[in-house]
Structure formats: structure tokens, C-alpha cells
C-alpha positions in Angstrom: -7.7 5.5 1.8 -9.2 7.7 -1.0 -10.3 10.2 1.7 -6.8 10.4 3.0 -5.6 11.2 -0.5 -3.9 7.9 -1.3 -4.2 5.8 -4.5 -5.9 2.5 -4.2 -5.3 -0.7 -6.2 -8.1 -3.1 -6.2 -7.2 -6.7 -7.1 -9.4 -9.8 -7.6 -7.6 -13.1 -7.9 -9.1 -15.9 -9.9 -8.3 -19.6 -9.1 -8.9 -22.6 -11.3 -12.3 -22.6 -12.9 -13.0 -19.1 -11.7 -11.0 -17.9 -14.7 -14.0 -19.0 -16.8 -16.2 -16.5 -15.0 -14.3 -13.2 -15.3 -17.5 -11.3 -15.7 -18.2 -11.9 -12.0 -15.0 -10.0 -11.2 -16.1 -7.2 -13.5 -19.5 -7.0 -11.7 -17.8 -7.0 -8.3 -15.6 -4.0 -9.4 -18.7 -2.2 -10.8 -20.5 -2.7 -7.5 -17.6 -1.3 -5.5 -17.5 1.8 -7.8 -21.3 2.3 -7.3 -20.8 2.3 -3.5 -18.1 5.0 -3.6 -19.0 8.6 -4.0 -18.8 9.3 -7.7 -16.9 12.6 -7.3 -14.4 11.2 -4.8 -12.2 9.2 -7.2 -11.0 8.9 -10.8 -10.0 5.7 -12.5 -6.3 5.6 -13.3 -6.3 2.1 -14.7 -9.6 0.5 -15.8 -10.2 -3.1 -14.7 -8.1 -5.5 -16.8 -6.7 -9.0 -16.5 -3.1 -9.4 -15.5 -2.4 -13.2 -15.5 -5.0 -14.7 -13.1 -5.8 -11.4 -11.5 -8.1 -8.6 -12.4 -6.8 -5.2 -11.2 -7.9 -1.6 -11.2 -6.3 1.6 -9.8 -8.3 4.5 -8.3 -6.9 7.8 -7.2 -8.6 10.7 -5.3 -9.9 13.7 -7.2 -8.2 16.1 -4.9 -4.6 16.7 -3.9 -3.2 14.9 -0.8 -2.5 18.2 1.1 -5.8 19.8 0.4 -8.5 20.6 3.0 -10.7 17.8 1.9 -8.0 15.1 2.6 -7.4 16.5 6.1 -11.0 15.6 7.1 -10.1 11.9 7.0 -8.6 12.2 10.5 -6.5 9.4 11.8 -2.8 9.5 12.5 -0.7 12.3 11.0 1.8 11.3 8.4 5.5 10.9 9.2 6.2 14.1 7.4 3.8 16.1 9.5 5.1 14.5 12.7 8.7 15.4 11.7 7.7 18.9 10.8 5.9 19.4 14.1 8.9 18.0 16.0 11.2 20.4 14.1 9.1 23.3 14.9 9.0 22.3 18.6 12.8 22.0 18.7 13.0 18.2 19.0 15.1 17.8 15.9 18.2 17.1 18.0 16.9 13.6 18.8 16.2 13.0 15.2 19.8 14.0 14.3 21.2 11.6 16.8 19.0 8.8 15.5 20.1 9.6 11.9 23.8 9.5 12.9 23.3 6.1 14.6 21.5 4.8 11.4 24.4 6.1 9.3 27.0 4.3 11.5 25.0 1.0 11.2 24.8 1.4 7.4 28.5 2.0 7.2 29.3 -1.1 9.4 27.0 -3.2 7.2 28.7 -2.0 4.0 32.1 -2.8 5.5 30.9 -6.3 6.4 29.6 -6.9 2.8 32.9 -5.7 1.4 34.9 -8.0 3.6 32.6 -11.0 2.7 33.0 -10.1 -1.0 36.8 -10.1 -0.6 36.8 -13.5 1.1 34.8 -14.9 -1.8 37.3 -13.5 -4.3 40.3 -14.9 -2.4 38.8 -18.4 -2.2 
């Protein structure tokens, strides 16, 4: 995920007596950081306890749209797919889908209003 340019949240949940051994969670996080390339991430939130969970947030050291992130391969993002479709002239289908979604949203809103009026009248 870091290679793709996304932030990563690492969580270790402790149960029962495991809470007495929080240092094991710290060692686990340290081991994970050692296995990652040192220049591929920066720590946004250091490992800290939140209730019965230890959490840490890592982010990539490069921007999401940079050349380094494109090496990750995989499926292109929805934004890139939509941009490619627009450039190819397939945006008419997207507009039809958006219109259908808008109609469904309006119908759902009308149903909610009708249900709210019934509750008020009762």
C-alpha cells in the first residue's frame, strides 16, 4: 500500500492478559519497520495505546501521483479509469448512470419524508 502512495494504519489488539505485555506489541511494530525500506515511509503517528489496541500510522515519503508510486502496478484508480473513459468519449454512459443514481436518491429522499410525516401525524 505504501508503494501505491496510500497511508497505512497498523493496529495490534490486546486481549485479556496480553495487556500486561505491551512491550511485545512494541517489538512487533519495530520488527515491521525494520523489514520496510527505511526511505519508503515516514511515521505520522508513533505507536501508542488506544484502549486495548496499539496503533501506528505510516505514510509514503512521495506523493501519490509521482513516478515512484506508478511502479506499484495493479489496477488503476477510479479517477484514472474515469479520466481515460472521458478521453475516449465514453462519458455519455457515465452521465446516464449518474442521472439514474440521482433519480434513485430523490426517490429515497421522498420516501423518507413521507415516513417522517406519518410519524408526526401518529
